[in-house]
PATIBA-508115 format. One record per residue (C-alpha): x, y, z negated; residue in three letters; residue number from 1. Coordinates in Angstrom, 2 decimals. Example, Ala and Ser with C-alpha at 12.3 -4.5 7.8 and 13.67 -1.06 7.14 Angstrom:
BEGIN
((12.30, -4.50, -7.80), ALA, 1)
((13.67, -1.06, -7.14), SER, 2)
END
This chain:
BEGIN
((-37.26, 51.69, 151.81), MET, 1)
((-35.74, 50.77, 155.12), LYS, 2)
((-37.02, 48.12, 157.46), THR, 3)
((-34.61, 45.61, 158.91), LEU, 4)
((-34.70, 45.78, 162.66), ALA, 5)
((-34.14, 42.20, 163.62), ARG, 6)
((-34.91, 38.77, 162.16), ILE, 7)
((-34.29, 35.21, 163.25), PHE, 8)
((-36.37, 32.93, 161.06), PHE, 9)
((-37.53, 29.35, 160.80), PHE, 10)
((-38.57, 26.81, 158.18), ILE, 11)
((-37.69, 23.12, 158.10), VAL, 12)
((-38.24, 20.40, 155.53), PHE, 13)
((-36.81, 17.00, 154.85), VAL, 14)
((-37.68, 14.29, 152.39), SER, 15)
((-36.00, 14.23, 149.01), GLY, 16)
((-36.37, 12.02, 145.99), SER, 17)
((-39.02, 12.05, 143.31), VAL, 18)
((-37.96, 13.75, 140.13), GLY, 19)
((-34.36, 14.08, 139.13), SER, 20)
((-32.98, 10.61, 139.68), GLY, 21)
((-33.21, 9.68, 135.99), MET, 22)
((-35.17, 6.52, 136.69), THR, 23)
((-33.78, 3.66, 134.63), GLY, 24)
((-32.27, 5.90, 131.96), THR, 25)
((-32.81, 4.34, 128.57), ALA, 26)
((-34.80, 7.31, 127.29), LEU, 27)
((-38.44, 7.50, 126.32), ASN, 28)
((-40.87, 9.82, 124.63), ALA, 29)
((-40.06, 8.38, 121.22), GLN, 30)
((-36.30, 8.92, 121.50), SER, 31)
((-36.49, 12.52, 122.72), LEU, 32)
((-37.53, 15.57, 120.76), HIS, 33)
((-40.62, 17.27, 122.22), MET, 34)
((-40.13, 21.00, 122.75), GLU, 35)
((-42.60, 23.61, 123.96), ARG, 36)
((-41.92, 25.06, 127.40), MET, 37)
((-42.15, 28.80, 128.01), THR, 38)
((-44.74, 29.23, 130.77), PRO, 39)
((-44.04, 31.01, 134.05), LEU, 40)
((-46.77, 33.56, 134.73), ARG, 41)
((-47.98, 33.23, 138.30), ASN, 42)
((-51.18, 34.21, 140.17), PRO, 43)
((-53.84, 31.95, 141.72), ASP, 44)
((-52.93, 28.91, 139.61), ARG, 45)
((-52.88, 27.41, 136.13), GLY, 46)
((-55.24, 26.90, 133.23), PHE, 47)
((-58.33, 29.07, 133.10), HIS, 48)
((-61.02, 30.00, 130.61), VAL, 49)
((-64.72, 30.31, 131.34), GLU, 50)
((-66.62, 33.62, 131.10), SER, 51)
((-70.37, 34.18, 131.54), ASN, 52)
((-72.24, 37.45, 132.12), PHE, 53)
((-75.75, 38.55, 132.81), PHE, 54)
((-75.11, 41.21, 135.43), VAL, 55)
((-78.00, 43.33, 134.16), HIS, 56)
((-76.76, 43.80, 130.57), ASN, 57)
((-73.29, 42.27, 129.91), TYR, 58)
((-74.81, 39.54, 127.71), HIS, 59)
((-73.83, 35.87, 127.60), ASN, 60)
((-76.82, 33.96, 129.03), PRO, 61)
((-76.31, 31.04, 126.65), PHE, 62)
((-76.47, 32.85, 123.31), ASN, 63)
((-77.62, 36.36, 124.33), ASP, 64)
((-74.58, 37.90, 122.66), SER, 65)
((-72.90, 40.98, 124.10), LEU, 66)
((-69.73, 40.16, 126.05), VAL, 67)
((-67.38, 43.11, 125.87), PHE, 68)
((-66.30, 43.79, 129.47), PRO, 69)
((-63.08, 45.55, 128.43), ASP, 70)
((-61.77, 42.64, 126.35), SER, 71)
((-63.57, 39.51, 127.51), PHE, 72)
((-60.45, 37.81, 128.88), ILE, 73)
((-58.43, 38.38, 125.72), ASP, 74)
((-61.37, 37.23, 123.63), ASP, 75)
((-61.74, 33.98, 125.58), ARG, 76)
((-58.01, 33.27, 125.62), VAL, 77)
((-57.87, 33.76, 121.86), GLU, 78)
((-60.96, 31.62, 121.29), ALA, 79)
((-59.21, 28.63, 122.85), PHE, 80)
((-55.76, 29.23, 121.36), GLY, 81)
((-54.15, 29.99, 124.71), ALA, 82)
((-52.43, 33.28, 123.88), GLN, 83)
((-49.01, 31.88, 124.80), GLY, 84)
((-50.06, 30.12, 128.00), ASP, 85)
((-49.82, 33.00, 130.50), SER, 86)
((-53.45, 32.65, 131.57), ILE, 87)
((-54.06, 34.40, 134.91), THR, 88)
((-57.48, 32.96, 135.80), LEU, 89)
((-61.01, 33.04, 134.46), THR, 90)
((-63.91, 31.04, 135.84), GLN, 91)
((-66.34, 33.93, 136.07), LEU, 92)
((-70.08, 33.21, 136.20), TYR, 93)
((-72.11, 36.27, 137.19), LEU, 94)
((-75.81, 35.63, 136.67), TYR, 95)
((-78.12, 37.65, 138.93), LEU, 96)
((-81.18, 36.30, 137.11), SER, 97)
((-82.87, 39.66, 136.59), ASP, 98)
((-82.83, 40.47, 140.30), TYR, 99)
((-84.48, 37.37, 141.70), VAL, 100)
((-87.43, 39.47, 142.89), ASP, 101)
((-85.53, 42.25, 144.60), GLY, 102)
((-82.31, 44.09, 145.38), ASP, 103)
((-79.25, 44.23, 143.18), ILE, 104)
((-79.26, 47.83, 141.91), PRO, 105)
((-76.21, 50.06, 142.13), GLU, 106)
((-75.75, 50.07, 138.37), GLU, 107)
((-75.41, 46.28, 138.40), ALA, 108)
((-72.69, 46.48, 141.06), LEU, 109)
((-71.00, 49.12, 138.90), ASP, 110)
((-71.11, 46.77, 135.90), ARG, 111)
((-69.50, 44.02, 137.96), MET, 112)
((-66.79, 46.45, 139.04), GLN, 113)
((-65.98, 47.19, 135.39), VAL, 114)
((-65.46, 43.45, 134.87), ILE, 115)
((-63.12, 43.25, 137.85), PHE, 116)
((-61.25, 46.38, 136.79), ASP, 117)
((-60.62, 44.70, 133.44), THR, 118)
((-59.28, 41.61, 135.19), MET, 119)
((-56.85, 43.73, 137.19), LYS, 120)
((-55.64, 45.52, 134.06), SER, 121)
((-54.91, 42.08, 132.56), LYS, 122)
((-53.20, 40.70, 135.67), GLY, 123)
((-55.93, 38.08, 136.15), CYS, 124)
((-58.11, 36.79, 138.97), LYS, 125)
((-61.54, 35.18, 139.10), ALA, 126)
((-62.71, 31.77, 140.13), ILE, 127)
((-66.01, 33.40, 141.02), LEU, 128)
((-69.51, 31.95, 140.95), ARG, 129)
((-72.83, 33.74, 141.33), PHE, 130)
((-75.98, 32.04, 140.02), ALA, 131)
((-79.56, 32.69, 138.98), TYR, 132)
((-80.60, 29.66, 136.90), ASN, 133)
((-78.82, 29.64, 133.55), TYR, 134)
((-81.43, 27.46, 131.79), LYS, 135)
((-80.31, 24.27, 133.50), GLY, 136)
((-82.07, 21.07, 134.56), ILE, 137)
((-85.85, 21.27, 134.49), GLY, 138)
((-85.94, 24.97, 135.34), PHE, 139)
((-85.66, 27.02, 138.50), THR, 140)
((-83.94, 30.33, 139.05), GLY, 141)
((-86.60, 31.38, 141.56), GLY, 142)
((-84.14, 32.04, 144.39), GLU, 143)
((-85.34, 31.97, 148.00), THR, 144)
((-83.59, 31.89, 151.35), ARG, 145)
((-84.57, 35.49, 152.05), GLU, 146)
((-83.27, 36.61, 148.65), LEU, 147)
((-79.93, 34.87, 149.20), LEU, 148)
((-79.48, 36.55, 152.57), SER, 149)
((-80.28, 39.99, 151.14), ARG, 150)
((-78.04, 39.59, 148.09), HIS, 151)
((-75.14, 38.36, 150.23), LEU, 152)
((-75.43, 41.49, 152.35), ASP, 153)
((-75.32, 43.60, 149.20), GLN, 154)
((-72.39, 41.71, 147.71), LEU, 155)
((-70.24, 41.79, 150.86), GLU, 156)
((-68.74, 45.29, 150.28), PRO, 157)
((-68.10, 44.44, 146.62), PHE, 158)
((-66.28, 41.23, 147.58), ILE, 159)
((-64.18, 43.01, 150.20), HIS, 160)
((-63.19, 45.70, 147.71), LYS, 161)
((-62.08, 43.08, 145.16), ASN, 162)
((-60.71, 40.45, 147.56), GLN, 163)
((-57.29, 40.42, 145.90), GLY, 164)
((-58.86, 39.67, 142.52), LEU, 165)
((-60.72, 36.55, 143.68), ILE, 166)
((-58.64, 33.37, 143.59), ALA, 167)
((-61.56, 31.46, 145.10), THR, 168)
((-65.34, 31.77, 145.28), CYS, 169)
((-67.59, 28.85, 144.50), GLN, 170)
((-70.63, 28.49, 146.74), MET, 171)
((-72.96, 28.77, 143.75), GLY, 172)
((-76.21, 30.79, 143.92), PHE, 173)
((-78.48, 27.75, 144.33), ILE, 174)
((-79.82, 25.61, 141.48), GLY, 175)
((-78.90, 25.10, 137.84), ALA, 176)
((-75.69, 27.00, 137.03), TRP, 177)
((-75.15, 27.40, 140.79), GLY, 178)
((-74.43, 23.66, 141.19), GLU, 179)
((-76.96, 23.10, 144.03), TRP, 180)
((-79.35, 20.89, 142.10), HIS, 181)
((-82.58, 21.35, 140.08), SER, 182)
((-84.03, 23.87, 142.50), SER, 183)
((-86.47, 23.74, 145.44), PRO, 184)
((-83.80, 25.48, 147.53), LEU, 185)
((-81.31, 22.71, 146.75), SER, 186)
((-83.38, 20.54, 149.12), LYS, 187)
((-83.27, 23.10, 151.93), ASP, 188)
((-80.24, 22.18, 154.06), GLN, 189)
((-80.75, 25.14, 156.40), GLU, 190)
((-80.59, 27.51, 153.44), ALA, 191)
((-77.39, 25.86, 152.20), LYS, 192)
((-75.86, 26.04, 155.68), ASP, 193)
((-76.76, 29.71, 155.85), MET, 194)
((-75.19, 30.41, 152.46), LEU, 195)
((-71.96, 28.58, 153.25), VAL, 196)
((-71.50, 30.08, 156.71), ASN, 197)
((-72.26, 33.56, 155.41), ARG, 198)
((-69.71, 33.26, 152.59), LEU, 199)
((-67.12, 31.91, 155.02), LEU, 200)
((-67.82, 34.94, 157.18), GLU, 201)
((-67.53, 37.38, 154.28), ILE, 202)
((-64.19, 36.02, 153.07), PHE, 203)
((-61.14, 36.34, 155.36), PRO, 204)
((-60.21, 33.10, 157.11), GLU, 205)
((-57.01, 32.76, 155.01), GLU, 206)
((-59.09, 32.19, 151.86), TYR, 207)
((-60.77, 29.03, 150.58), CYS, 208)
((-64.15, 28.52, 148.95), LEU, 209)
((-65.37, 25.69, 146.72), GLU, 210)
((-68.31, 23.30, 146.64), LEU, 211)
((-69.32, 21.00, 143.80), ARG, 212)
((-69.67, 17.65, 145.60), TYR, 213)
((-68.12, 15.98, 148.67), PRO, 214)
((-71.59, 14.77, 149.65), ALA, 215)
((-72.69, 18.41, 149.98), GLN, 216)
((-69.80, 19.14, 152.30), LYS, 217)
((-70.55, 16.17, 154.55), ARG, 218)
((-74.07, 17.47, 155.21), LEU, 219)
((-73.00, 20.97, 156.23), LEU, 220)
((-73.37, 22.33, 159.74), THR, 221)
((-70.60, 24.90, 160.13), LEU, 222)
((-70.65, 27.70, 162.66), ASP, 223)
((-66.88, 27.24, 162.98), ASN, 224)
((-65.71, 23.62, 162.58), PRO, 225)
((-62.21, 24.89, 161.71), GLU, 226)
((-63.66, 26.15, 158.43), ASP, 227)
((-63.81, 22.54, 157.18), TRP, 228)
((-60.33, 22.95, 155.69), LYS, 229)
((-61.40, 26.14, 153.90), ARG, 230)
((-63.92, 24.31, 151.72), ILE, 231)
((-62.47, 22.82, 148.56), GLY, 232)
((-64.12, 21.49, 145.44), PHE, 233)
((-64.81, 22.42, 141.85), SER, 234)
((-64.88, 19.11, 140.00), ASN, 235)
((-67.13, 20.06, 137.08), ASP, 236)
((-67.08, 16.50, 135.73), TYR, 237)
((-63.42, 15.52, 135.54), PHE, 238)
((-63.20, 12.31, 133.51), THR, 239)
((-60.32, 10.57, 135.34), ALA, 240)
((-63.05, 8.29, 136.71), GLY, 241)
((-63.53, 6.73, 133.27), GLU, 242)
((-67.04, 7.91, 132.28), HIS, 243)
((-70.02, 5.63, 133.03), PRO, 244)
((-71.55, 8.50, 135.04), LEU, 245)
((-68.35, 9.21, 136.95), ALA, 246)
((-69.53, 7.71, 140.28), PRO, 247)
((-71.00, 10.53, 142.40), GLU, 248)
((-70.19, 13.09, 139.67), ASN, 249)
((-66.42, 12.69, 139.35), ASP, 250)
((-64.00, 11.65, 142.11), PHE, 251)
((-63.29, 8.04, 141.19), VAL, 252)
((-60.07, 6.40, 142.42), PRO, 253)
((-60.90, 3.85, 145.07), GLY, 254)
((-64.16, 5.36, 146.34), ASP, 255)
((-64.91, 7.31, 149.51), GLY, 256)
((-65.12, 10.67, 147.76), ASN, 257)
((-61.67, 10.21, 146.28), TYR, 258)
((-60.23, 9.34, 149.69), ALA, 259)
((-61.92, 12.35, 151.32), MET, 260)
((-60.49, 14.79, 148.77), VAL, 261)
((-57.08, 13.11, 149.02), PHE, 262)
((-57.09, 13.67, 152.78), ARG, 263)
((-58.27, 17.29, 152.81), ASP, 264)
((-57.03, 18.80, 149.54), SER, 265)
((-53.50, 19.82, 150.68), PRO, 266)
((-55.12, 22.78, 152.45), TRP, 267)
((-57.79, 24.06, 150.06), PHE, 268)
((-58.25, 25.39, 146.53), PHE, 269)
((-59.07, 22.67, 144.00), MET, 270)
((-60.18, 23.21, 140.40), SER, 271)
((-61.82, 21.18, 137.66), GLY, 272)
((-63.16, 20.96, 134.15), GLU, 273)
((-63.80, 18.16, 131.64), ILE, 274)
((-67.34, 17.68, 130.25), PRO, 275)
((-68.04, 18.91, 126.75), TYR, 276)
((-66.85, 16.69, 123.89), ALA, 277)
((-70.33, 15.82, 122.72), GLU, 278)
((-71.81, 12.43, 121.89), ASN, 279)
((-74.53, 12.58, 124.52), THR, 280)
((-75.26, 10.78, 127.78), GLU, 281)
((-73.35, 13.38, 129.83), TRP, 282)
((-70.74, 14.33, 127.24), GLY, 283)
((-67.18, 12.99, 127.10), LEU, 284)
((-66.46, 12.04, 123.51), HIS, 285)
((-63.42, 9.83, 124.07), LYS, 286)
((-59.86, 10.29, 125.28), LEU, 287)
((-59.23, 9.78, 128.98), ILE, 288)
((-55.97, 8.47, 130.42), SER, 289)
((-53.24, 11.09, 130.66), VAL, 290)
((-51.37, 8.96, 133.21), ASP, 291)
((-54.37, 8.75, 135.50), ARG, 292)
((-55.14, 12.45, 134.99), THR, 293)
((-51.65, 13.36, 136.22), LEU, 294)
((-51.93, 11.12, 139.26), GLN, 295)
((-55.35, 12.50, 140.22), ILE, 296)
((-54.12, 16.08, 139.87), MET, 297)
((-51.20, 15.17, 142.14), ARG, 298)
((-53.35, 13.32, 144.69), ASP, 299)
((-56.01, 16.05, 144.84), HIS, 300)
((-53.64, 19.01, 144.67), HIS, 301)
((-55.22, 20.80, 141.71), TYR, 302)
((-54.50, 24.51, 141.52), SER, 303)
((-56.56, 25.32, 138.43), ALA, 304)
((-58.14, 23.61, 135.43), PHE, 305)
((-60.43, 24.75, 132.63), ASP, 306)
((-59.45, 24.53, 128.95), ILE, 307)
((-62.73, 25.90, 127.57), SER, 308)
((-64.58, 22.57, 127.67), GLN, 309)
((-63.40, 19.53, 125.70), ASN, 310)
((-60.80, 21.79, 124.12), ASN, 311)
((-61.10, 20.09, 120.73), GLU, 312)
((-60.58, 16.54, 122.05), LEU, 313)
((-58.78, 15.87, 125.34), ASN, 314)
((-57.12, 19.28, 125.68), ILE, 315)
((-55.84, 18.95, 122.11), ARG, 316)
((-54.62, 15.44, 122.88), HIS, 317)
((-52.60, 16.75, 125.81), TRP, 318)
((-50.76, 19.01, 123.37), LYS, 319)
((-49.76, 16.01, 121.26), GLU, 320)
((-48.90, 13.65, 124.15), CYS, 321)
((-45.17, 13.63, 125.04), PRO, 322)
((-43.90, 13.23, 128.59), LEU, 323)
((-40.38, 12.49, 129.77), THR, 324)
((-38.71, 12.53, 133.15), ALA, 325)
((-38.48, 8.75, 133.01), GLU, 326)
((-42.21, 8.47, 132.37), LYS, 327)
((-43.04, 10.68, 135.34), LEU, 328)
((-40.76, 8.63, 137.57), ASP, 329)
((-42.83, 5.54, 136.79), THR, 330)
((-46.01, 7.44, 137.68), LEU, 331)
((-44.64, 9.01, 140.87), GLY, 332)
((-45.17, 12.56, 139.57), ILE, 333)
((-42.90, 15.28, 140.94), LEU, 334)
((-40.78, 17.50, 138.70), TYR, 335)
((-37.49, 19.38, 138.72), ASP, 336)
((-34.87, 17.96, 136.37), GLU, 337)
((-34.36, 21.37, 134.76), SER, 338)
((-37.89, 21.17, 133.37), TYR, 339)
((-36.84, 18.44, 130.94), PHE, 340)
((-33.74, 20.24, 129.67), ARG, 341)
((-33.76, 22.89, 126.97), ASN, 342)
((-31.69, 26.07, 126.89), SER, 343)
((-28.70, 24.06, 125.61), SER, 344)
((-28.90, 21.61, 128.50), GLY, 345)
((-30.14, 18.75, 126.32), GLN, 346)
((-32.77, 16.36, 127.63), GLN, 347)
((-36.11, 16.84, 125.88), VAL, 348)
((-39.70, 15.69, 126.13), ALA, 349)
((-42.50, 18.07, 127.03), ARG, 350)
((-46.16, 17.87, 126.14), SER, 351)
((-48.70, 16.79, 128.75), ALA, 352)
((-50.46, 20.09, 128.09), TYR, 353)
((-47.39, 22.15, 128.97), ASP, 354)
((-46.58, 20.01, 131.99), PHE, 355)
((-50.09, 20.25, 133.45), ILE, 356)
((-50.23, 23.98, 132.69), ARG, 357)
((-46.91, 24.56, 134.47), ASP, 358)
((-47.57, 22.32, 137.50), HIS, 359)
((-51.12, 23.25, 138.46), LEU, 360)
((-50.78, 24.92, 141.83), GLY, 361)
((-47.23, 25.61, 142.98), TYR, 362)
((-43.85, 25.59, 141.18), ARG, 363)
((-40.95, 26.78, 143.36), LEU, 364)
((-37.40, 25.69, 142.47), ASN, 365)
((-34.31, 27.12, 144.17), LEU, 366)
((-31.83, 24.42, 145.20), LYS, 367)
((-29.25, 26.53, 147.05), SER, 368)
((-28.81, 29.98, 148.57), ALA, 369)
((-26.00, 30.53, 151.06), ASP, 370)
((-25.76, 34.22, 151.90), ILE, 371)
((-22.94, 35.69, 153.97), GLU, 372)
((-22.26, 39.22, 155.12), ARG, 373)
((-20.45, 39.65, 158.43), LYS, 374)
((-20.20, 43.23, 159.60), GLY, 375)
((-23.71, 44.53, 160.10), ARG, 376)
((-25.36, 41.13, 159.81), LYS, 377)
((-26.51, 39.03, 156.87), ILE, 378)
((-26.87, 35.30, 157.37), ARG, 379)
((-28.95, 33.45, 154.81), TYR, 380)
((-29.97, 29.84, 154.22), SER, 381)
((-32.26, 29.21, 151.27), ILE, 382)
((-33.20, 25.70, 150.16), SER, 383)
((-35.97, 25.01, 147.65), PHE, 384)
((-38.59, 22.53, 146.47), THR, 385)
((-42.16, 22.83, 145.30), ASN, 386)
((-42.85, 20.46, 142.41), THR, 387)
((-46.34, 21.73, 141.63), GLY, 388)
((-49.50, 19.72, 142.26), PHE, 389)
((-50.44, 21.99, 145.19), ALA, 390)
((-48.99, 24.56, 147.54), THR, 391)
((-49.43, 28.35, 147.61), VAL, 392)
((-53.04, 28.31, 148.77), ILE, 393)
((-53.83, 32.03, 148.94), ASN, 394)
((-51.86, 34.23, 151.34), PRO, 395)
((-48.65, 35.83, 150.08), HIS, 396)
((-45.97, 37.72, 151.93), GLN, 397)
((-42.29, 36.77, 151.75), VAL, 398)
((-39.73, 39.60, 151.69), HIS, 399)
((-35.93, 39.38, 151.62), LEU, 400)
((-34.61, 42.33, 149.61), LEU, 401)
((-31.13, 43.78, 149.15), LEU, 402)
((-30.69, 45.73, 145.91), ILE, 403)
((-27.85, 48.24, 145.57), ASP, 404)
((-25.67, 48.71, 142.44), PRO, 405)
((-27.96, 51.53, 141.24), GLU, 406)
((-30.95, 49.17, 141.23), GLY, 407)
((-32.65, 50.63, 144.31), ASP, 408)
((-34.00, 48.68, 147.28), ILE, 409)
((-31.45, 49.15, 150.06), ALA, 410)
((-33.14, 46.88, 152.61), GLU, 411)
((-36.60, 45.32, 152.72), ASP, 412)
((-37.30, 42.65, 155.31), CYS, 413)
((-40.74, 41.11, 155.69), LEU, 414)
((-40.20, 37.50, 156.83), LEU, 415)
((-43.27, 37.36, 159.02), SER, 416)
((-42.64, 33.77, 160.05), GLY, 417)
((-42.73, 32.45, 156.49), ALA, 418)
((-45.93, 30.65, 155.56), ASP, 419)
((-45.93, 29.66, 151.87), PRO, 420)
((-49.04, 27.56, 152.44), LYS, 421)
((-46.83, 25.15, 154.38), SER, 422)
((-44.60, 24.62, 151.33), TRP, 423)
((-46.29, 21.39, 150.34), GLN, 424)
((-44.88, 19.42, 147.38), PRO, 425)
((-44.89, 16.21, 149.42), TYR, 426)
((-45.75, 15.27, 152.99), ASP, 427)
((-49.57, 15.38, 153.22), PRO, 428)
((-49.61, 13.30, 156.38), GLU, 429)
((-47.74, 10.26, 155.05), SER, 430)
((-49.24, 10.47, 151.58), GLY, 431)
((-45.99, 9.27, 150.03), THR, 432)
((-45.08, 11.07, 146.85), HIS, 433)
((-41.55, 12.14, 147.71), GLU, 434)
((-40.58, 15.72, 147.09), VAL, 435)
((-39.90, 17.83, 150.18), LEU, 436)
((-36.96, 20.19, 150.46), THR, 437)
((-37.89, 23.35, 152.35), HIS, 438)
((-35.49, 25.78, 153.99), SER, 439)
((-35.65, 29.42, 155.01), ILE, 440)
((-32.84, 30.38, 157.38), GLU, 441)
((-32.14, 33.45, 159.43), GLY, 442)
((-30.04, 36.45, 160.38), ILE, 443)
((-30.91, 40.04, 159.56), VAL, 444)
((-29.25, 43.27, 160.60), ARG, 445)
((-28.26, 45.52, 157.71), ALA, 446)
((-26.48, 48.42, 159.34), ALA, 447)
((-27.22, 50.82, 156.49), GLY, 448)
((-25.37, 48.96, 153.76), LEU, 449)
((-22.37, 50.60, 152.17), GLY, 450)
((-19.45, 49.08, 150.32), LYS, 451)
((-19.87, 47.22, 147.05), GLY, 452)
((-22.05, 44.42, 145.84), GLY, 453)
((-25.71, 43.94, 146.55), TYR, 454)
((-28.13, 41.57, 144.86), LYS, 455)
((-30.28, 39.46, 147.17), VAL, 456)
((-33.85, 38.75, 146.14), GLY, 457)
((-37.09, 37.17, 147.28), ILE, 458)
((-40.25, 39.21, 146.72), TRP, 459)
((-43.60, 37.45, 147.25), MET, 460)
((-46.49, 39.90, 146.79), PRO, 461)
((-50.16, 39.20, 147.37), ASP, 462)
((-51.10, 39.62, 151.03), ALA, 463)
((-53.67, 42.24, 150.00), GLN, 464)
((-51.59, 45.40, 150.08), GLU, 465)
((-53.72, 47.12, 147.45), ASN, 466)
((-52.29, 44.54, 145.02), MET, 467)
((-48.69, 45.60, 145.70), HIS, 468)
((-46.91, 47.36, 142.87), GLY, 469)
((-48.51, 45.11, 140.23), ASN, 470)
((-45.89, 42.51, 139.35), ALA, 471)
((-48.49, 40.26, 137.71), ALA, 472)
((-49.63, 39.25, 141.19), TYR, 473)
((-46.14, 38.55, 142.60), ASP, 474)
((-44.97, 34.92, 142.76), ILE, 475)
((-42.07, 34.04, 140.46), LYS, 476)
((-39.74, 31.12, 141.11), TRP, 477)
((-38.81, 28.78, 138.27), ALA, 478)
((-35.47, 29.29, 136.55), GLY, 479)
((-34.45, 32.47, 138.41), LEU, 480)
((-33.71, 35.88, 136.89), PRO, 481)
((-36.49, 38.34, 137.69), ILE, 482)
((-35.69, 41.99, 138.36), GLN, 483)
((-38.53, 44.51, 138.16), TYR, 484)
((-38.34, 47.53, 140.45), ILE, 485)
((-41.26, 49.90, 141.09), ASP, 486)
((-43.79, 47.33, 139.93), GLY, 487)
((-42.24, 44.53, 142.00), MET, 488)
((-41.17, 41.19, 140.50), ALA, 489)
((-38.11, 40.15, 142.51), ILE, 490)
((-36.56, 36.68, 142.31), ASN, 491)
((-32.77, 37.15, 142.38), ILE, 492)
((-31.22, 34.35, 144.44), ILE, 493)
((-27.65, 35.60, 144.87), GLY, 494)
((-25.43, 38.54, 145.87), GLU, 495)
((-23.21, 39.75, 148.69), ILE, 496)
((-20.17, 42.03, 148.81), HIS, 497)
END
């Protein structure tokens, strides 16, 4: 591959309109046929399934059954009927329970590596949490401050080796299920500060970590105050604010926690899960509002959501609940008009399940691509929107590629000024829910091009170079043809002659 010698590059954005402008159309969910939407497989976003391992023996802590490390993702996806949903994430609990009195042995680190090697072979990443206490409230995992410090030192090389396979890491370690409660150490603020600052140090500054509660974040003393925007949340009690125990456990519209997450979430990784569908004090055994769920996911910029819990009730209801463009206009939810048209161009309804699945995280839509060849220069102006709930949180490169008639890469230009994290769906400062139109414009020199036509593509690989050549980790834009070359997934945006 050749490297382009010169680039002029900048990004601008202007306000656009919500949705497709179909507000007022006399169409509703009852008058439109609901069709399934083929999912777009993309990294670091989407639905996820939960997986649990004892690190010492590959068993599930909750039923002591063997979890097969070479097939656990497929097994979990099948268990929840998500084979057609392009799952790229698993919430991975690794329980260090057997090592609470000493070091993590090398064979345990080797077992963890087998799990991560399986994820890579499946094109998946982990929402990672380490913990000791799997028994829950009323028990203690036995962890101490000294143990945490030692185990973090041991885990650091493992995390660095597998950085590209970790979508986010939850603070974990302390308390029941790593949720920072039901443990003597959960009352030790210095220990929690140490854990958080050490994890922030271990992970590169471009990556975000997650806490369970906003109240926990407010109490932190950070070594680097700039790390505040690196700490997101795992809402393990998503009930759309409608459960009696939602205050202080969920983020309830109208309270201070909701406002805090609304303010900070454009910049960090946000995930959630619904409580189990059980008729208990803490269970959620009723349907929650789909409308409010959509608005919360928009306001709090959700990148990922679990479908393992409450799968038989609310997740199933999402599959049966139709959405239309008109409905989303009334809710102020962003979308691209093409999403509600089938392959014949007819307007259709989509299920809430498909819509949430496809709009967690980012969803990039090309609006225009003006590309002109003049002598040895290529001028390009690319306009696009992001109609997902969030932006591209984890670092990805942006390359402009020219592909010759034989299907080889003729020119490869890394657009070093492009920052996909800035491609917000709407202006986070104003808080208004109007879709932004982003632009990439520049001039590149392409002296080595011959005569004939060349395809122009955008390639967005993971910033971790050891992930290059695995197309599962490249970002795909909605509605564009994808060309695969040498393990690269390239979004074709136009051609030049």
